[in-house]
LOTIPA-378224 format. One record per residue (C-alpha): residue in one letter; residue number from 1; x, y, z. Coordinates in pm, 1 decimal, decimal comma. Layout:
<pts>
<pt bavex="A" bafi="NUM" px="X" py="Y" pz="Z"/>
...
</pts>
This chain:
<pts>
<pt bavex="M" bafi="1" px="50,2" py="2191,5" pz="-1042,5"/>
<pt bavex="T" bafi="2" px="407,8" py="2183,4" pz="-1160,8"/>
<pt bavex="Q" bafi="3" px="569,9" py="1896,5" pz="-1346,2"/>
<pt bavex="H" bafi="4" px="943,9" py="1861,3" pz="-1305,2"/>
<pt bavex="T" bafi="5" px="1178,4" py="1661,8" pz="-1524,5"/>
<pt bavex="S" bafi="6" px="1428,3" py="1424,0" pz="-1369,9"/>
<pt bavex="S" bafi="7" px="1795,6" py="1460,5" pz="-1452,1"/>
<pt bavex="R" bafi="8" px="1762,3" py="1121,3" pz="-1621,1"/>
<pt bavex="A" bafi="9" px="1656,7" py="1158,0" pz="-1982,5"/>
<pt bavex="G" bafi="10" px="1289,5" py="1101,7" pz="-2036,5"/>
<pt bavex="S" bafi="11" px="1212,4" py="1026,5" pz="-1669,0"/>
<pt bavex="T" bafi="12" px="884,8" py="1212,7" pz="-1625,9"/>
<pt bavex="L" bafi="13" px="530,1" py="1155,6" pz="-1511,0"/>
<pt bavex="D" bafi="14" px="242,3" py="1347,4" pz="-1658,9"/>
<pt bavex="D" bafi="15" px="39,9" py="1598,7" pz="-1456,8"/>
<pt bavex="S" bafi="16" px="-259,2" py="1367,3" pz="-1422,3"/>
<pt bavex="A" bafi="17" px="-52,4" py="1091,8" pz="-1260,6"/>
<pt bavex="V" bafi="18" px="84,8" py="1329,6" pz="-998,4"/>
<pt bavex="K" bafi="19" px="-240,3" py="1515,8" pz="-934,2"/>
<pt bavex="S" bafi="20" px="-449,6" py="1203,8" pz="-887,7"/>
<pt bavex="A" bafi="21" px="-227,6" py="1083,4" pz="-607,3"/>
<pt bavex="G" bafi="22" px="-212,6" py="1388,5" pz="-383,2"/>
<pt bavex="Q" bafi="23" px="122,7" py="1427,0" pz="-208,9"/>
<pt bavex="R" bafi="24" px="331,1" py="1115,4" pz="-279,8"/>
<pt bavex="G" bafi="25" px="690,1" py="997,4" pz="-282,7"/>
<pt bavex="Y" bafi="26" px="875,3" py="870,3" pz="-590,5"/>
<pt bavex="V" bafi="27" px="1151,7" py="612,0" pz="-630,3"/>
<pt bavex="C" bafi="28" px="1333,1" py="573,3" pz="-963,1"/>
<pt bavex="L" bafi="29" px="1503,8" py="258,3" pz="-1091,3"/>
<pt bavex="S" bafi="30" px="1726,2" py="324,3" pz="-1392,5"/>
<pt bavex="G" bafi="31" px="1972,8" py="108,7" pz="-1581,7"/>
<pt bavex="P" bafi="32" px="1951,8" py="-195,8" pz="-1812,3"/>
<pt bavex="G" bafi="33" px="1887,2" py="-442,1" pz="-1530,7"/>
<pt bavex="S" bafi="34" px="1607,4" py="-249,6" pz="-1361,8"/>
<pt bavex="R" bafi="35" px="1308,4" py="-429,5" pz="-1510,6"/>
<pt bavex="T" bafi="36" px="1454,9" py="-777,9" pz="-1458,5"/>
<pt bavex="F" bafi="37" px="1547,4" py="-688,8" pz="-1103,1"/>
<pt bavex="L" bafi="38" px="1207,2" py="-546,1" pz="-1010,9"/>
<pt bavex="Q" bafi="39" px="1020,8" py="-836,3" pz="-1172,7"/>
<pt bavex="G" bafi="40" px="1188,6" py="-1066,6" pz="-921,7"/>
<pt bavex="Q" bafi="41" px="1101,8" py="-845,4" pz="-626,3"/>
<pt bavex="V" bafi="42" px="736,5" py="-742,2" pz="-645,8"/>
<pt bavex="T" bafi="43" px="390,1" py="-897,1" pz="-649,9"/>
<pt bavex="C" bafi="44" px="275,9" py="-750,6" pz="-983,5"/>
<pt bavex="D" bafi="45" px="389,7" py="-833,4" pz="-1338,0"/>
<pt bavex="I" bafi="46" px="635,4" py="-559,7" pz="-1431,7"/>
<pt bavex="N" bafi="47" px="671,1" py="-710,1" pz="-1780,1"/>
<pt bavex="G" bafi="48" px="325,2" py="-574,5" pz="-1855,9"/>
<pt bavex="L" bafi="49" px="431,5" py="-216,4" pz="-1781,3"/>
<pt bavex="T" bafi="50" px="454,3" py="25,9" pz="-2076,3"/>
<pt bavex="P" bafi="51" px="475,8" py="404,9" pz="-2108,0"/>
<pt bavex="D" bafi="52" px="101,5" py="400,9" pz="-2176,3"/>
<pt bavex="N" bafi="53" px="-11,5" py="221,7" pz="-1861,9"/>
<pt bavex="S" bafi="54" px="73,6" py="168,2" pz="-1496,0"/>
<pt bavex="V" bafi="55" px="67,7" py="-128,9" pz="-1261,8"/>
<pt bavex="K" bafi="56" px="10,5" py="-150,3" pz="-887,7"/>
<pt bavex="G" bafi="57" px="212,1" py="-379,7" pz="-666,6"/>
<pt bavex="A" bafi="58" px="384,6" py="-450,4" pz="-337,9"/>
<pt bavex="H" bafi="59" px="742,1" py="-525,3" pz="-239,0"/>
<pt bavex="C" bafi="60" px="754,7" py="-784,5" pz="39,3"/>
<pt bavex="T" bafi="61" px="1006,6" py="-939,4" pz="274,1"/>
<pt bavex="A" bafi="62" px="1103,8" py="-1303,8" pz="234,5"/>
<pt bavex="K" bafi="63" px="835,2" py="-1377,6" pz="495,5"/>
<pt bavex="G" bafi="64" px="568,9" py="-1217,8" pz="275,2"/>
<pt bavex="R" bafi="65" px="525,7" py="-899,8" pz="480,0"/>
<pt bavex="I" bafi="66" px="464,4" py="-580,9" pz="280,4"/>
<pt bavex="V" bafi="67" px="755,2" py="-337,4" pz="291,5"/>
<pt bavex="F" bafi="68" px="581,4" py="-80,1" pz="71,3"/>
<pt bavex="L" bafi="69" px="306,2" py="-40,7" pz="-187,7"/>
<pt bavex="F" bafi="70" px="347,1" py="143,4" pz="-516,2"/>
<pt bavex="T" bafi="71" px="206,1" py="238,3" pz="-852,5"/>
<pt bavex="A" bafi="72" px="470,3" py="181,3" pz="-1120,4"/>
<pt bavex="H" bafi="73" px="514,8" py="395,1" pz="-1432,9"/>
<pt bavex="C" bafi="74" px="786,6" py="383,5" pz="-1697,6"/>
<pt bavex="D" bafi="75" px="910,3" py="617,8" pz="-1967,1"/>
<pt bavex="L" bafi="76" px="1040,2" py="568,1" pz="-2320,5"/>
<pt bavex="D" bafi="77" px="1390,7" py="499,0" pz="-2184,0"/>
<pt bavex="D" bafi="78" px="1245,9" py="228,9" pz="-1953,6"/>
<pt bavex="N" bafi="79" px="1324,3" py="417,2" pz="-1634,9"/>
<pt bavex="L" bafi="80" px="1084,4" py="281,0" pz="-1373,3"/>
<pt bavex="I" bafi="81" px="913,4" py="526,7" pz="-1137,0"/>
<pt bavex="L" bafi="82" px="745,4" py="388,1" pz="-825,0"/>
<pt bavex="Q" bafi="83" px="488,8" py="621,0" pz="-671,6"/>
<pt bavex="T" bafi="84" px="443,7" py="548,1" pz="-299,8"/>
<pt bavex="H" bafi="85" px="365,9" py="702,3" pz="38,0"/>
<pt bavex="P" bafi="86" px="619,8" py="976,4" pz="120,7"/>
<pt bavex="S" bafi="87" px="692,2" py="840,3" pz="469,7"/>
<pt bavex="I" bafi="88" px="827,2" py="516,7" pz="329,8"/>
<pt bavex="V" bafi="89" px="1058,9" py="627,8" pz="47,9"/>
<pt bavex="D" bafi="90" px="1381,0" py="573,4" pz="244,6"/>
<pt bavex="I" bafi="91" px="1260,1" py="235,0" pz="371,7"/>
<pt bavex="A" bafi="92" px="1165,0" py="132,5" pz="17,2"/>
<pt bavex="I" bafi="93" px="1502,8" py="228,6" pz="-126,4"/>
<pt bavex="A" bafi="94" px="1695,3" py="53,1" pz="150,3"/>
<pt bavex="S" bafi="95" px="1489,9" py="-264,4" pz="108,5"/>
<pt bavex="L" bafi="96" px="1528,4" py="-274,4" pz="-269,6"/>
<pt bavex="K" bafi="97" px="1902,2" py="-206,5" pz="-251,4"/>
<pt bavex="K" bafi="98" px="1951,1" py="-515,6" pz="-34,0"/>
<pt bavex="Y" bafi="99" px="1857,9" py="-730,0" pz="-333,8"/>
<pt bavex="A" bafi="100" px="2003,0" py="-516,6" pz="-614,8"/>
<pt bavex="V" bafi="101" px="2372,0" py="-595,2" pz="-574,7"/>
<pt bavex="F" bafi="102" px="2397,2" py="-821,2" pz="-880,6"/>
<pt bavex="F" bafi="103" px="2184,5" py="-608,5" pz="-1115,2"/>
<pt bavex="K" bafi="104" px="2272,1" py="-305,5" pz="-1325,9"/>
<pt bavex="T" bafi="105" px="2020,1" py="-71,9" pz="-1167,3"/>
<pt bavex="E" bafi="106" px="2041,8" py="259,7" pz="-985,2"/>
<pt bavex="I" bafi="107" px="1776,4" py="321,8" pz="-720,7"/>
<pt bavex="S" bafi="108" px="1716,1" py="677,0" pz="-604,5"/>
<pt bavex="D" bafi="109" px="1466,4" py="915,4" pz="-445,2"/>
<pt bavex="V" bafi="110" px="1324,4" py="1148,1" pz="-712,8"/>
<pt bavex="S" bafi="111" px="1036,1" py="1288,4" pz="-507,2"/>
<pt bavex="A" bafi="112" px="1167,7" py="1641,4" pz="-552,9"/>
<pt bavex="Q" bafi="113" px="1107,8" py="1608,2" pz="-927,1"/>
<pt bavex="Y" bafi="114" px="731,7" py="1584,7" pz="-877,4"/>
<pt bavex="T" bafi="115" px="567,2" py="1849,5" pz="-664,6"/>
<pt bavex="C" bafi="116" px="208,9" py="1943,4" pz="-601,0"/>
<pt bavex="E" bafi="117" px="186,3" py="2318,7" pz="-548,5"/>
<pt bavex="E" bafi="118" px="-155,0" py="2298,1" pz="-381,0"/>
<pt bavex="G" bafi="119" px="-4,0" py="2071,5" pz="-116,4"/>
<pt bavex="H" bafi="120" px="-138,0" py="1758,5" pz="45,8"/>
<pt bavex="S" bafi="121" px="-500,9" py="1678,2" pz="-26,7"/>
<pt bavex="D" bafi="122" px="-714,3" py="1532,6" pz="253,6"/>
<pt bavex="Q" bafi="123" px="-981,4" py="1473,7" pz="-8,7"/>
<pt bavex="A" bafi="124" px="-746,6" py="1245,7" pz="-201,9"/>
<pt bavex="D" bafi="125" px="-679,5" py="1048,3" pz="115,5"/>
<pt bavex="L" bafi="126" px="-1052,1" py="1016,3" pz="187,3"/>
<pt bavex="I" bafi="127" px="-1121,5" py="897,0" pz="-167,1"/>
<pt bavex="R" bafi="128" px="-848,3" py="638,3" pz="-126,7"/>
<pt bavex="L" bafi="129" px="-982,2" py="520,3" pz="209,6"/>
<pt bavex="R" bafi="130" px="-1339,0" py="489,8" pz="81,0"/>
<pt bavex="A" bafi="131" px="-1208,9" py="296,5" pz="-219,5"/>
<pt bavex="G" bafi="132" px="-1084,8" py="39,9" pz="31,1"/>
<pt bavex="I" bafi="133" px="-717,7" py="106,6" pz="-43,5"/>
<pt bavex="A" bafi="134" px="-483,1" py="142,4" pz="253,5"/>
<pt bavex="D" bafi="135" px="-142,9" py="304,9" pz="236,8"/>
<pt bavex="V" bafi="136" px="149,7" py="122,3" pz="389,3"/>
<pt bavex="V" bafi="137" px="339,7" py="386,6" pz="585,5"/>
<pt bavex="A" bafi="138" px="660,0" py="380,1" pz="787,4"/>
<pt bavex="E" bafi="139" px="470,7" py="265,5" pz="1097,6"/>
<pt bavex="T" bafi="140" px="304,3" py="-28,9" pz="921,3"/>
<pt bavex="S" bafi="141" px="590,3" py="-148,0" pz="701,7"/>
<pt bavex="E" bafi="142" px="631,6" py="-526,7" pz="745,7"/>
<pt bavex="M" bafi="143" px="307,3" py="-550,6" pz="947,9"/>
<pt bavex="F" bafi="144" px="73,9" py="-706,1" pz="688,4"/>
<pt bavex="I" bafi="145" px="83,5" py="-973,5" pz="421,0"/>
<pt bavex="P" bafi="146" px="-78,6" py="-859,3" pz="91,1"/>
<pt bavex="Q" bafi="147" px="-409,9" py="-1041,2" pz="138,9"/>
<pt bavex="M" bafi="148" px="-462,6" py="-872,9" pz="476,4"/>
<pt bavex="L" bafi="149" px="-495,2" py="-543,8" pz="285,7"/>
<pt bavex="N" bafi="150" px="-719,6" py="-709,6" pz="22,6"/>
<pt bavex="L" bafi="151" px="-454,4" py="-659,8" pz="-244,6"/>
<pt bavex="D" bafi="152" px="-573,2" py="-975,3" pz="-419,5"/>
<pt bavex="A" bafi="153" px="-908,2" py="-800,9" pz="-474,9"/>
<pt bavex="L" bafi="154" px="-741,2" py="-480,0" pz="-590,5"/>
<pt bavex="G" bafi="155" px="-518,4" py="-617,3" pz="-868,5"/>
<pt bavex="Y" bafi="156" px="-185,3" py="-581,7" pz="-687,9"/>
<pt bavex="I" bafi="157" px="-90,5" py="-949,7" pz="-714,8"/>
<pt bavex="S" bafi="158" px="-15,7" py="-1166,5" pz="-1017,7"/>
<pt bavex="F" bafi="159" px="-45,2" py="-1535,2" pz="-937,6"/>
<pt bavex="K" bafi="160" px="95,8" py="-1629,6" pz="-1280,8"/>
<pt bavex="K" bafi="161" px="420,3" py="-1429,5" pz="-1304,0"/>
<pt bavex="G" bafi="162" px="653,2" py="-1669,2" pz="-1123,9"/>
<pt bavex="C" bafi="163" px="891,6" py="-1622,9" pz="-834,9"/>
<pt bavex="Y" bafi="164" px="954,4" py="-1301,4" pz="-642,6"/>
<pt bavex="T" bafi="165" px="1062,4" py="-1222,6" pz="-288,1"/>
<pt bavex="G" bafi="166" px="789,2" py="-1343,5" pz="-51,5"/>
<pt bavex="Q" bafi="167" px="601,5" py="-1525,6" pz="-329,1"/>
<pt bavex="E" bafi="168" px="583,2" py="-1857,4" pz="-145,2"/>
<pt bavex="I" bafi="169" px="398,0" py="-1702,4" pz="150,7"/>
<pt bavex="V" bafi="170" px="162,6" py="-1499,7" pz="-68,6"/>
<pt bavex="A" bafi="171" px="83,1" py="-1802,1" pz="-288,1"/>
<pt bavex="R" bafi="172" px="25,9" py="-2027,7" pz="12,6"/>
<pt bavex="A" bafi="173" px="-222,8" py="-1779,6" pz="158,1"/>
<pt bavex="H" bafi="174" px="-404,5" py="-1774,7" pz="-175,6"/>
<pt bavex="Y" bafi="175" px="-413,9" py="-2144,0" pz="-261,9"/>
<pt bavex="R" bafi="176" px="-437,5" py="-2296,2" pz="85,1"/>
<pt bavex="G" bafi="177" px="-684,5" py="-2051,8" pz="236,5"/>
<pt bavex="A" bafi="178" px="-441,7" py="-1934,7" pz="502,0"/>
<pt bavex="V" bafi="179" px="-576,4" py="-1575,6" pz="517,3"/>
<pt bavex="K" bafi="180" px="-705,5" py="-1531,3" pz="870,3"/>
<pt bavex="R" bafi="181" px="-721,3" py="-1150,1" pz="873,3"/>
<pt bavex="R" bafi="182" px="-882,4" py="-912,3" pz="624,9"/>
<pt bavex="M" bafi="183" px="-932,5" py="-537,8" pz="596,5"/>
<pt bavex="Y" bafi="184" px="-1272,2" py="-381,1" pz="669,8"/>
<pt bavex="H" bafi="185" px="-1418,2" py="-30,9" pz="638,0"/>
<pt bavex="L" bafi="186" px="-1551,9" py="93,1" pz="970,5"/>
<pt bavex="K" bafi="187" px="-1712,0" py="407,0" pz="1110,9"/>
<pt bavex="L" bafi="188" px="-1638,5" py="494,8" pz="1474,1"/>
<pt bavex="I" bafi="189" px="-1791,4" py="758,4" pz="1698,1"/>
<pt bavex="T" bafi="190" px="-1493,3" py="937,0" pz="1850,1"/>
<pt bavex="Q" bafi="191" px="-1296,1" py="1259,5" pz="1825,3"/>
<pt bavex="A" bafi="192" px="-961,1" py="1082,8" pz="1852,0"/>
<pt bavex="V" bafi="193" px="-815,9" py="974,5" pz="1518,3"/>
<pt bavex="P" bafi="194" px="-604,5" py="659,6" pz="1564,1"/>
<pt bavex="L" bafi="195" px="-265,6" py="616,2" pz="1402,4"/>
<pt bavex="A" bafi="196" px="-179,0" py="361,2" pz="1137,9"/>
<pt bavex="G" bafi="197" px="-60,1" py="48,0" pz="1312,8"/>
<pt bavex="D" bafi="198" px="-254,3" py="106,4" pz="1636,1"/>
<pt bavex="E" bafi="199" px="-366,9" py="-214,9" pz="1803,1"/>
<pt bavex="I" bafi="200" px="-737,4" py="-302,4" pz="1807,7"/>
<pt bavex="K" bafi="201" px="-895,8" py="-502,8" pz="2090,5"/>
<pt bavex="N" bafi="202" px="-1244,7" py="-642,5" pz="2131,9"/>
<pt bavex="N" bafi="203" px="-1471,6" py="-583,6" pz="2432,9"/>
<pt bavex="E" bafi="204" px="-1295,1" py="-865,2" pz="2617,5"/>
<pt bavex="G" bafi="205" px="-953,9" py="-704,3" pz="2577,5"/>
<pt bavex="Q" bafi="206" px="-829,4" py="-951,7" pz="2315,9"/>
<pt bavex="S" bafi="207" px="-600,4" py="-819,5" pz="2042,6"/>
<pt bavex="I" bafi="208" px="-786,2" py="-872,4" pz="1714,9"/>
<pt bavex="G" bafi="209" px="-615,2" py="-647,9" pz="1460,5"/>
<pt bavex="N" bafi="210" px="-458,8" py="-316,6" pz="1364,5"/>
<pt bavex="I" bafi="211" px="-551,1" py="13,6" pz="1203,8"/>
<pt bavex="A" bafi="212" px="-438,5" py="45,0" pz="841,9"/>
<pt bavex="S" bafi="213" px="-575,1" py="394,8" pz="765,8"/>
<pt bavex="A" bafi="214" px="-793,1" py="646,8" pz="951,5"/>
<pt bavex="M" bafi="215" px="-947,4" py="988,7" pz="885,5"/>
<pt bavex="A" bafi="216" px="-1178,5" py="1227,2" pz="1069,1"/>
<pt bavex="I" bafi="217" px="-1506,6" py="1281,0" pz="884,1"/>
<pt bavex="D" bafi="218" px="-1640,0" py="1548,6" pz="1119,1"/>
<pt bavex="S" bafi="219" px="-1588,3" py="1651,4" pz="1481,5"/>
<pt bavex="D" bafi="220" px="-1743,8" py="1331,5" pz="1618,4"/>
<pt bavex="N" bafi="221" px="-1687,9" py="1059,9" pz="1358,9"/>
<pt bavex="I" bafi="222" px="-1395,0" py="886,7" pz="1195,8"/>
<pt bavex="E" bafi="223" px="-1367,4" py="626,5" pz="923,1"/>
<pt bavex="V" bafi="224" px="-1097,4" py="361,8" pz="930,5"/>
<pt bavex="L" bafi="225" px="-965,2" py="71,6" pz="731,9"/>
<pt bavex="A" bafi="226" px="-897,0" py="-194,6" pz="992,1"/>
<pt bavex="V" bafi="227" px="-732,5" py="-533,5" pz="953,6"/>
<pt bavex="L" bafi="228" px="-929,6" py="-771,2" pz="1176,3"/>
<pt bavex="S" bafi="229" px="-918,6" py="-1138,1" pz="1259,9"/>
<pt bavex="D" bafi="230" px="-1192,4" py="-1325,5" pz="1074,7"/>
<pt bavex="K" bafi="231" px="-1326,0" py="-1458,1" pz="1405,5"/>
<pt bavex="H" bafi="232" px="-1376,6" py="-1103,2" pz="1532,3"/>
<pt bavex="S" bafi="233" px="-1480,5" py="-919,7" pz="1216,2"/>
<pt bavex="D" bafi="234" px="-1833,8" py="-846,9" pz="1340,9"/>
<pt bavex="C" bafi="235" px="-1764,6" py="-697,9" pz="1684,8"/>
<pt bavex="D" bafi="236" px="-2005,7" py="-420,7" pz="1783,7"/>
<pt bavex="G" bafi="237" px="-1748,7" py="-254,2" pz="2007,3"/>
<pt bavex="L" bafi="238" px="-1376,1" py="-198,9" pz="1959,9"/>
<pt bavex="Q" bafi="239" px="-1098,1" py="-54,0" pz="2170,5"/>
<pt bavex="I" bafi="240" px="-816,7" py="121,3" pz="1983,1"/>
<pt bavex="G" bafi="241" px="-499,4" py="184,9" pz="2175,4"/>
<pt bavex="D" bafi="242" px="-587,3" py="331,5" pz="2516,6"/>
<pt bavex="Q" bafi="243" px="-923,5" py="472,7" pz="2409,7"/>
<pt bavex="P" bafi="244" px="-1246,9" py="359,4" pz="2576,0"/>
<pt bavex="L" bafi="245" px="-1462,0" py="100,0" pz="2398,9"/>
<pt bavex="L" bafi="246" px="-1610,4" py="253,5" pz="2083,0"/>
<pt bavex="D" bafi="247" px="-1933,3" py="177,6" pz="1900,7"/>
<pt bavex="V" bafi="248" px="-1861,8" py="58,3" pz="1546,6"/>
<pt bavex="S" bafi="249" px="-2056,6" py="51,7" pz="1221,1"/>
<pt bavex="Y" bafi="250" px="-1941,5" py="-163,7" pz="931,2"/>
<pt bavex="L" bafi="251" px="-1945,6" py="13,1" pz="593,8"/>
<pt bavex="P" bafi="252" px="-1942,6" py="-166,5" pz="257,6"/>
<pt bavex="L" bafi="253" px="-1626,0" py="-195,9" pz="53,7"/>
<pt bavex="P" bafi="254" px="-1653,8" py="-113,3" pz="-319,5"/>
<pt bavex="Y" bafi="255" px="-1518,3" py="-456,5" pz="-411,4"/>
<pt bavex="E" bafi="256" px="-1572,7" py="-816,8" pz="-310,9"/>
<pt bavex="I" bafi="257" px="-1323,5" py="-982,6" pz="-78,2"/>
<pt bavex="P" bafi="258" px="-1211,7" py="-1312,2" pz="-235,3"/>
<pt bavex="T" bafi="259" px="-1347,0" py="-1616,9" pz="-57,0"/>
<pt bavex="T" bafi="260" px="-1117,1" py="-1872,2" pz="97,3"/>
<pt bavex="P" bafi="261" px="-1064,0" py="-2173,4" pz="-132,8"/>
</pts>
């Protein structure tokens, strides 16, 4: 494991932060307006971020759809580092820059500053999947609202921080019980690993959801995190993409999904 230092003074992450994530991408926000800007853009409370802790959040569109997920760190100079999926770094930067025009902040890709010599870790991805945490990747950007990925159960959303982009939609889903799709942990008997974003149909051919994450466990079994319509969250057979109907087992999540008010 090698830690690299950004060209910006003090902009570093410690080894443990990089190693725990496997291969990730990193976006840096620097400048005196960075914290104020980000506070008005994301679901978590950035004001609670210090060099001694991190916060997890999502950046959404005005319609409440997740553009990307991140874990935020900061250094002693208050540079903000957002750790995210590597496939979505360019999308994240472009989305943030749309709103940053009136703030003194510089947004840049600093992924090259943090490398993992042992390469990408499938074990890290499996741990993440079994923790019930889905990545948002390039293929699923703007596909889900935060509650569809159970982010309200995972501490990604502050319902007390005030306004941010997409806040009205996220709050309405929370307070009015408008969450009609949730993420579930499933085991499927198949050799074909679906892709994030793949459509899921029930045994009647109805579209009932999408794949959020998927991994092969052995030569005949895969585990997935699937966002499913509440009305179809107990199907005993699912069709993913063009695959034949697959037998499905529902596995427990390590947290409780919030109930609808």
